[in-house]
C-alpha positions in Angstrom: 134.9 -70.8 96.4 137.3 -70.2 93.7 140.8 -67.3 94.2 140.7 -65.5 91.5 144.5 -66.0 91.2 146.1 -68.9 89.0 148.0 -70.4 92.0 144.7 -71.1 93.1 142.6 -71.6 90.1 144.6 -73.9 88.9 144.6 -76.4 91.8 141.2 -76.0 92.2 140.3 -77.1 88.3 143.1 -79.5 87.4 140.9 -82.6 87.4 139.2 -83.0 83.4 135.6 -81.6 83.3 131.9 -83.0 82.3 129.9 -81.1 80.4 126.6 -80.9 83.2 123.1 -82.1 81.3 120.7 -78.7 81.6 117.3 -78.3 82.4 116.8 -76.4 79.6 119.7 -75.4 76.8 121.0 -72.6 75.8 119.2 -69.6 73.7 120.3 -69.5 69.9 123.8 -68.4 68.7 124.3 -64.4 69.4 125.4 -62.0 71.3 123.1 -62.2 74.4 122.7 -66.2 75.2 120.9 -68.0 78.7 121.0 -71.6 80.2 119.4 -72.8 83.2 120.8 -75.9 85.2 119.7 -77.3 89.0 117.5 -74.2 89.5 120.6 -71.4 88.4 119.8 -69.1 85.7 123.3 -67.8 83.3 122.7 -65.4 80.8 125.7 -64.5 79.4 125.9 -61.1 77.0 128.4 -59.8 74.9 128.4 -56.0 73.9 130.9 -54.0 71.7 132.3 -51.4 73.2 133.1 -47.7 71.6 130.9 -48.9 68.5 127.7 -48.6 66.7 126.7 -52.4 65.4 123.7 -54.0 64.2 121.8 -56.1 67.0 123.5 -59.6 67.4 127.0 -58.8 65.4 130.4 -58.8 66.8 133.1 -58.2 64.7 137.4 -58.7 64.5 139.9 -56.9 67.1 136.7 -55.1 68.5 136.5 -53.9 72.6 133.7 -55.8 74.3 132.1 -56.2 77.9 131.6 -59.1 78.7 129.0 -60.0 81.4 127.5 -62.8 83.5 124.3 -62.5 85.4 123.7 -65.4 87.6 119.7 -65.7 89.6 118.1 -68.2 91.9 115.2 -69.6 89.1 113.2 -70.1 92.2 113.3 -66.4 94.0 114.6 -64.9 90.6 116.9 -63.5 93.5 120.7 -62.4 92.4 123.0 -65.1 93.7 125.9 -62.6 94.9 129.4 -63.7 96.0 130.5 -66.0 93.3 133.7 -66.2 90.9 132.3 -67.6 87.8 135.2 -67.8 84.4 135.4 -68.6 81.0 137.7 -67.9 78.2 136.4 -67.5 74.2 138.2 -70.2 72.4 138.3 -70.0 68.5 136.6 -73.8 66.9 138.1 -75.5 64.6 136.6 -76.3 61.3 135.3 -79.8 61.1 134.7 -80.5 65.0 131.1 -80.8 66.4 130.2 -79.2 68.8 128.9 -81.4 71.4 129.8 -82.3 75.5 132.8 -84.4 74.3 134.6 -81.4 72.9 133.7 -78.8 74.8 134.8 -80.2 78.2 137.8 -81.9 76.4 138.6 -77.7 75.4 137.9 -77.1 78.8 140.5 -79.5 80.2 143.0 -79.3 77.8 142.6 -75.2 78.8 143.1 -75.6 82.3 145.2 -78.4 82.5 147.4 -79.6 79.7 149.3 -76.6 78.5 149.7 -73.2 80.4 151.2 -72.1 76.7 148.3 -73.1 75.1 147.2 -69.0 73.4 144.7 -70.4 71.0 141.7 -69.4 74.0 141.5 -65.7 74.3 141.9 -65.9 79.0 139.2 -63.7 80.6 139.5 -64.3 83.9 143.6 -63.2 84.3 144.9 -60.4 85.8 148.3 -58.2 85.1 151.3 -57.7 86.9 153.1 -54.4 85.9 156.1 -53.1 87.0 158.0 -49.9 86.4 161.0 -50.1 85.6 164.8 -48.8 86.0 165.3 -48.4 82.4 162.5 -46.3 80.5 160.5 -49.5 80.1 157.1 -51.2 82.1 157.2 -55.0 81.3 153.8 -56.4 80.9 153.5 -60.2 82.6 151.3 -62.8 82.9 151.5 -64.0 86.2 151.1 -67.5 85.7 154.9 -67.6 87.0 154.1 -70.6 89.3 153.9 -73.7 87.0 156.5 -72.3 85.0 154.4 -70.0 82.3 156.0 -66.8 82.5 155.0 -64.7 79.9 156.5 -61.8 78.5 153.3 -60.2 77.1 154.2 -56.2 76.0 157.2 -54.1 77.1 155.8 -50.3 77.0 158.1 -47.8 75.9 157.9 -44.3 77.9 160.2 -41.6 76.7 162.0 -41.2 79.9 162.6 -43.1 83.4 158.9 -43.2 85.3 158.5 -42.1 88.8 154.8 -42.2 90.0 152.2 -44.5 88.2 148.4 -45.4 88.2 145.3 -46.9 86.6 141.6 -45.3 86.4 139.0 -47.7 88.3 138.1 -50.0 84.9 141.9 -50.2 84.4 141.5 -49.0 80.9 144.0 -46.4 81.3 147.6 -46.3 82.9 148.8 -42.7 83.8 153.4 -42.5 84.3 155.1 -39.2 85.2 158.3 -39.2 83.5 159.9 -36.5 85.0 163.3 -36.2 82.8 161.0 -35.1 80.1 158.7 -33.2 81.5 155.5 -35.0 80.9 152.7 -37.2 81.5 152.4 -40.4 79.3 148.8 -42.3 78.7 148.6 -45.9 78.1 146.0 -47.4 76.6 145.9 -51.0 78.5 143.7 -52.9 75.8 146.9 -52.4 73.1 149.6 -51.3 75.3 150.5 -48.9 72.9 151.1 -44.6 74.6 147.7 -42.9 73.4 149.7 -39.7 74.0 152.0 -37.6 76.3 150.3 -35.1 78.3 153.0 -31.9 78.6 153.1 -31.2 81.8 155.4 -27.6 81.6 157.8 -29.0 84.4 159.0 -31.1 86.5 156.2 -33.8 87.2 156.2 -36.3 89.9 153.4 -37.5 92.4 149.8 -38.0 90.6 146.6 -38.9 92.3 143.1 -39.3 90.7 140.4 -38.1 92.3 137.1 -40.8 93.6 134.9 -39.7 90.4 138.4 -40.7 88.9 137.2 -37.6 86.1 140.3 -35.1 86.8 144.2 -37.1 86.9 146.4 -34.3 89.3 149.9 -34.0 88.9 152.6 -32.2 91.3 155.4 -30.7 89.0 158.3 -28.6 89.7 159.2 -25.7 87.7 161.6 -23.2 87.8 161.9 -19.9 89.8 159.8 -21.4 92.2 156.6 -22.3 90.1 155.4 -25.4 91.9 152.3 -26.9 92.3 150.0 -29.0 90.4 148.9 -29.7 87.5 144.9 -31.0 86.2 143.9 -32.8 83.1 140.8 -34.3 82.1 141.5 -38.6 81.8 139.0 -38.8 78.9 139.9 -35.8 76.6 143.5 -35.9 77.6 144.5 -31.9 77.8 145.6 -30.3 80.9 142.7 -27.9 82.4 144.7 -26.0 84.5 147.8 -25.3 86.2 147.5 -23.9 89.9 150.8 -22.6 92.1 150.6 -24.1 95.7 154.0 -23.8 97.6 157.9 -25.0 97.7 158.6 -27.5 98.1 157.7 -31.6 97.3 154.1 -32.7 97.1 151.8 -35.3 97.6 148.0 -35.5 97.1 144.9 -36.7 98.5 140.9 -35.9 98.3 137.8 -35.7 99.9 135.6 -38.8 99.4 133.0 -36.4 97.8 135.2 -34.9 95.5 135.2 -31.4 96.6 138.4 -30.6 97.5 142.2 -31.7 97.2 144.7 -31.3 99.8 148.8 -31.2 98.8 151.2 -30.3 101.0 154.1 -28.4 100.3 157.5 -29.6 101.9 159.4 -26.8 102.0 156.6 -23.9 103.7 155.5 -26.3 106.1 151.9 -25.6 104.3 149.0 -28.1 103.4 147.2 -26.0 100.5 143.4 -26.9 99.7 142.1 -26.7 96.3 138.3 -26.6 95.7 137.4 -29.0 92.8 134.5 -27.0 91.1 136.5 -24.1 90.4 140.4 -25.5 90.5 141.2 -22.8 92.3 143.4 -22.9 95.7 141.2 -22.0 98.7 143.6 -21.5 101.7 147.1 -22.7 102.9 147.3 -24.1 106.4 150.5 -24.7 108.1 150.7 -27.9 109.4 154.6 -28.1 110.7 157.6 -28.7 109.8 158.3 -31.1 106.1 155.0 -32.4 105.8 155.6 -35.7 104.2 152.5 -37.7 103.5 148.6 -37.0 103.7 145.3 -39.4 103.9 142.4 -39.2 103.8 140.0 -40.3 106.1 136.3 -40.6 105.4 135.3 -41.5 108.6 137.0 -38.7 110.4 136.3 -36.3 107.3 139.6 -35.1 107.6 143.0 -35.0 105.5 145.8 -36.3 108.2 149.4 -35.3 107.5 152.8 -36.2 108.8 155.9 -33.9 109.3 159.0 -35.1 108.8 160.1 -32.5 110.8 158.7 -31.9 114.2 157.3 -35.8 114.1 153.8 -34.4 114.7 150.1 -36.0 113.0 147.5 -33.4 112.1 144.2 -33.5 111.2 142.9 -31.0 108.5 139.3 -29.6 107.8 138.6 -28.6 104.1 135.0 -27.2 106.2 136.3 -25.4 108.8 139.8 -24.0 107.2 142.4 -25.4 109.7 143.8 -28.1 111.8 141.3 -30.0 114.1 144.1 -32.4 115.5 147.6 -32.4 116.5 149.2 -35.7 117.5 152.7 -36.1 118.8 154.7 -39.0 117.8 158.6 -38.4 116.5 160.9 -36.5 113.9 161.1 -38.7 110.8 157.8 -39.4 110.3 157.0 -40.6 106.5 154.6 -42.5 104.3 151.0 -42.4 105.9 148.2 -44.9 105.0 144.6 -45.2 105.9 143.4 -49.2 106.5 140.1 -50.7 104.7 137.7 -49.7 107.1 139.6 -45.7 107.0 140.0 -45.9 111.4 143.6 -47.1 111.5 146.3 -45.0 109.7 149.6 -46.1 110.3 152.8 -43.5 109.3 156.2 -44.9 108.8 159.2 -43.4 110.3 162.0 -44.8 109.0 164.5 -43.0 111.0 163.9 -44.5 113.6 162.5 -47.7 113.2 158.4 -47.5 114.2 155.4 -47.7 112.9 152.9 -45.4 114.7 149.2 -46.1 114.7 147.0 -43.3 114.9 142.9 -44.5 115.5 141.0 -41.3 113.8 138.0 -42.5 117.0 139.7 -41.2 119.2 142.7 -38.6 117.2 145.3 -40.8 119.5 147.9 -43.2 118.9 146.6 -46.6 119.3 150.1 -48.3 119.2 153.6 -47.1 118.5 155.9 -50.8 117.0 159.7 -50.9 116.6 160.1 -52.4 113.0 163.8 -52.2 112.5 165.6 -51.8 108.6 163.9 -48.3 107.6 159.6 -49.4 107.7 158.7 -47.0 104.0 155.6 -48.6 102.8 152.7 -49.9 104.5 149.7 -51.9 102.0 146.7 -53.9 103.6 144.9 -57.0 103.1 141.2 -57.2 104.6 143.4 -58.6 107.7 146.6 -57.4 107.8 149.1 -54.7 107.2 152.5 -55.6 105.8 155.3 -53.4 106.0 158.3 -52.8 103.2 161.4 -52.2 105.5 163.8 -50.1 103.1 167.0 -51.8 104.5 165.9 -55.4 104.8 164.8 -58.5 102.9 161.9 -58.9 104.6 158.2 -57.6 105.4 156.8 -57.0 108.3 152.8 -58.5 109.1 150.3 -56.8 111.8 147.3 -58.1 112.3 144.6 -55.7 111.7 142.2 -57.8 113.6 144.4 -57.0 117.6 144.0 -53.3 117.0 140.5 -52.8 116.9 139.9 -55.5 119.7 143.0 -53.1 121.7 145.1 -56.1 122.7 149.2 -55.5 122.0 150.3 -56.6 118.7 152.3 -59.1 118.0 154.5 -58.5 114.5 155.8 -61.6 112.1 157.7 -61.2 109.1 158.6 -62.6 106.1 161.3 -62.4 103.3 160.8 -60.8 100.1 163.7 -61.9 98.0 167.4 -62.2 98.8 168.1 -58.7 98.6 167.2 -55.3 100.0 164.0 -54.7 99.3 164.7 -51.0 99.0 167.8 -51.5 96.8 167.5 -49.5 93.9 170.1 -46.2 92.4 166.5 -44.4 91.4 163.7 -45.1 94.0 159.8 -45.2 93.0 157.2 -42.8 94.6 154.7 -45.8 93.6 154.0 -48.8 95.5 156.5 -52.4 95.5 154.3 -54.3 97.6 150.3 -54.7 96.8 147.4 -57.0 97.4 147.5 -59.5 94.4 143.5 -60.3 93.3 142.1 -63.1 95.6 142.3 -63.4 99.2 144.7 -63.1 101.1 147.4 -62.4 98.5 150.5 -59.4 97.9 152.7 -59.2 95.3 156.6 -57.7 96.4 159.2 -56.0 93.8 162.4 -56.3 94.8 164.6 -54.4 92.0 167.9 -56.1 92.7 166.0 -59.4 92.8 165.1 -58.4 89.1 161.8 -60.2 90.2 158.5 -60.1 91.8 157.6 -62.2 94.3 153.9 -63.5 95.3 153.3 -64.4 98.8 149.8 -65.4 100.4 148.7 -65.1 104.8 149.5 -67.7 106.1 153.2 -68.4 105.0 156.3 -68.5 106.1 157.6 -67.4 103.0 156.6 -66.4 99.2 154.8 -69.2 97.4 156.5 -68.2 93.9 158.3 -65.8 92.2 159.0 -64.6 88.6 161.8 -62.6 86.6 161.7 -59.6 85.2 163.0 -61.0 82.2 166.7 -58.8 83.1 165.3 -55.7 85.2 164.8 -53.8 88.0 161.1 -54.0 89.3 161.0 -50.4 91.3 156.9 -50.6 91.9 154.4 -53.1 90.9 150.8 -52.8 89.9 148.1 -55.1 89.0 145.8 -54.7 85.8 142.5 -56.8 87.0 140.4 -58.3 83.5 138.7 -61.7 85.5 135.3 -61.4 86.3 134.2 -58.7 89.1 130.6 -58.0 90.4 129.7 -54.9 89.5 126.1 -55.1 90.7 124.2 -57.6 92.7 124.9 -61.0 90.7 126.1 -59.5 87.6 130.2 -59.8 86.9 131.8 -57.9 84.1 135.5 -57.6 82.8 136.1 -56.1 78.8 138.4 -57.4 76.4 139.7 -57.4 72.8 137.7 -59.9 70.2 140.1 -62.0 67.9 139.9 -62.8 64.1 136.8 -63.1 62.8 135.1 -67.0 62.6 133.1 -69.3 65.2 133.9 -68.7 69.0 133.2 -71.1 72.0 132.5 -69.0 75.1 133.8 -71.7 77.7 131.9 -71.2 80.7 132.7 -72.3 84.1 131.6 -72.5 88.0 133.0 -73.7 90.6 130.1 -73.3 92.7 126.8 -74.1 92.2 129.5 -76.2 89.4 128.2 -75.6 86.0 130.0 -75.6 82.3 129.1 -75.7 79.2 130.2 -73.5 76.4 127.9 -70.7 74.5 128.3 -70.2 70.7 129.2 -66.8 68.7 130.3 -65.5 65.5 132.6 -63.1 65.4 132.7 -61.4 61.8 135.6 -60.0 59.7 136.6 -55.5 60.3 136.2 -54.4 57.0 138.4 -51.0 57.8 141.1 -52.1 59.7 143.9 -52.5 57.2 145.7 -53.5 60.3 143.9 -57.0 60.6 143.6 -57.2 57.1 147.6 -57.2 57.1 147.5 -59.3 60.4 149.7 -62.8 58.9 146.8 -65.4 58.8 148.7 -67.9 60.6 148.9 -69.0 64.4 152.1 -69.6 66.3 151.7 -72.2 69.0 154.4 -72.7 71.4 155.0 -76.3 72.5 157.4 -75.8 75.6 156.7 -77.3 78.2 159.1 -76.1 79.7 160.1 -71.9 79.5 163.0 -72.1 81.6 166.2 -74.3 80.9 170.1 -74.0 82.1 172.8 -72.6 80.1 175.2 -74.2 77.9 172.9 -77.2 77.8 170.7 -78.1 74.4 167.2 -76.7 74.2 164.5 -77.9 72.1 162.4 -75.3 70.1 159.1 -76.6 69.1 156.7 -74.6 67.7 152.9 -76.0 65.9 151.6 -73.4 62.8 147.4 -73.2 62.0 145.5 -71.3 60.2 144.4 -68.5 62.0 140.8 -69.0 61.1 140.1 -72.2 60.8 142.3 -74.0 63.5 144.6 -76.1 60.3 147.9 -77.2 60.5 150.0 -75.9 58.3 152.3 -79.1 57.1 155.3 -79.4 55.0 156.7 -76.1 55.4 160.3 -75.7 54.5 161.3 -72.2 55.0 160.9 -71.7 58.6 163.7 -69.8 59.9 164.2 -69.0 63.3 165.9 -66.0 64.9 167.2 -66.3 69.0 168.8 -63.2 70.6 169.7 -63.0 74.0 168.7 -59.7 75.6 169.6 -56.8 75.1 170.9 -58.2 71.4 174.5 -58.7 72.8 174.3 -62.6 71.4 172.2 -64.6 68.3 172.2 -67.1 66.8 169.9 -68.2 63.2 168.6 -71.3 62.3 165.7 -73.3 60.4 162.9 -75.4 61.8 162.4 -78.9 60.2 159.0 -80.2 60.7 159.5 -83.5 63.2 156.1 -84.6 62.7 152.5 -83.1 61.2 152.4 -79.7 61.9 155.1 -79.4 64.1 158.6 -77.9 63.9 162.1 -78.4 66.0 165.2 -76.9 66.1 167.9 -76.9 68.6 170.7 -74.5 70.4 173.0 -74.3 73.2 172.8 -70.5 74.8 175.7 -69.9 76.3 175.3 -67.9 79.1 172.2 -66.9 81.6 169.3 -64.6 80.7 166.4 -63.6 78.5 166.3 -65.6 75.0 163.4 -64.3 72.7 162.5 -66.2 69.4 161.3 -64.6 67.0 160.1 -67.0 63.6 159.5 -66.3 59.8 158.5 -68.1 57.2 158.3 -66.1 52.7 155.5 -68.9 52.1 153.1 -68.1 55.2 153.3 -64.8 54.8 155.3 -64.5 58.6 157.6 -61.5 58.4 160.1 -61.7 61.1 158.8 -58.8 62.9 155.4 -60.3 63.7 153.9 -60.2 67.0 154.0 -63.8 68.2 157.2 -63.9 69.6 158.2 -66.3 72.4 160.3 -65.7 75.4 162.8 -68.4 77.6 164.3 -68.1 80.2 168.1 -69.3 81.1 169.4 -69.9 84.3 173.5 -70.9 85.2 174.2 -74.2 85.0 174.3 -76.3 88.4 177.6 -77.6 88.7 177.9 -81.3 88.3 175.2 -81.5 85.8 176.3 -83.1 81.9 176.1 -81.3 78.9 
């Protein structure tokens, strides 16, 4: 089985690939094609989104749904639980479309050059960091192999505090308390679509299960405090609902009917009817309610009260507290395991984690976790507990809980500094599951890094620098194929420029590889595409990490964006290198050292993140074109030669 993480993907696919012979060939070139091989049917289709096009047409720059349907030919039944992979690659002019070319291209993508930008990767996920400054970094996760790549830097109107994605990952919402806004970001272009004016100070945000409404907790002048409701489609604020005083946390009933909002100062939970967008009742729960989470299994919202140390179960239908469980004052976040049976309530004051079993409404176990535990995240088999005052993460096996056995905890380091070491902590999670089986991402603000941990390891297996910024929270935008229906796997992506493309398909088990072909037509209505540089820049750096004080050789290849033909004999390639955030820079001319390959050397004076921009008047490349590269410069090792 192929795991959807690049640490695993590359290790599985490094050998060269050979196209297998099919029992029947693919259908004619178009948006829907089929392949039968070794008793397995593979149907691939590309459907433009948000635009009406004639059948069989793709337009450059369009957002497209990629679908792969896999069936057993004999039984006609869907094959479930697979992990297909695909790439969309511009076919070079003059190259044959045969087995030799396709297998060679697939092998090159998988093993030869992680920085090869020719192929559009349809299997990747992006790692997002909510930073200490007013930005969000969007990074390619292939950091474990030296391929760290900053894909985008999203500028916010102020420092973000909380964030969330809609289920299909197409939109990101970020609360910005300093400006009284919630930013809506399009994750295809990584551009801000709009900033919703809340009319007060927004903090925690929540998304109801059907993703129809976004709920924003706010504090306003004169005691005005409650939640604002916005449409995730029209991006309009529809209602403001006063609840009670104090900080708010939000939870939703599984049927979308009720919303639970805590009011820390008043010691209450407000129940809101989602159909009418009106408050129906305030229920007193205890002293300083700190967190709330809903359990579908119990059909109740469970609230932790920091002041009196109780966990209470609130029923919306019966309009009252049905359960009260006594623990210790200082309780904070509560979260439920994936089966929604066990609620983990952290207590950073007493260094404990109380585990509530909703099948009995009792504390199943109370564990000592030193270092001020303040966040919980889950995989299928483990609970991960972040410690605010420690650099380690605690691990709690869920199977032992279900069996009623005493729990033995383990731990692993999450960096060099304590995990809560930041001047402005975020409300969002800083430890989350990564796509794949048993993998986690941990943001360490003081290290300015995000760490990748796989279950069973004693320490993280990799990390990447956050380009000099403090990551206060981490989030995943998954662009890999996911099973949306039995045997039907989908993802979305944006089509590149016009031309003839190979859709390179790979399935590990059963082993199937093939190249489909599709034609992308020019977009006559897009001035932005018409003004796009006709030249593609491909970085040839073998390693994007070098040492300060030592010569770094930059190498690039220029090719025609449509035909793939190399551009040779260019004499005016100028290079601008600057150290973020602009404290040092140098300029130079790149010379052609072999056919179509240009190079320049420079000596980085100090560690940091360096940006490399290229311009050429003869190639029509302005200095501010989007094809820049990033170089990470590390401290010089003592005793190394100049």
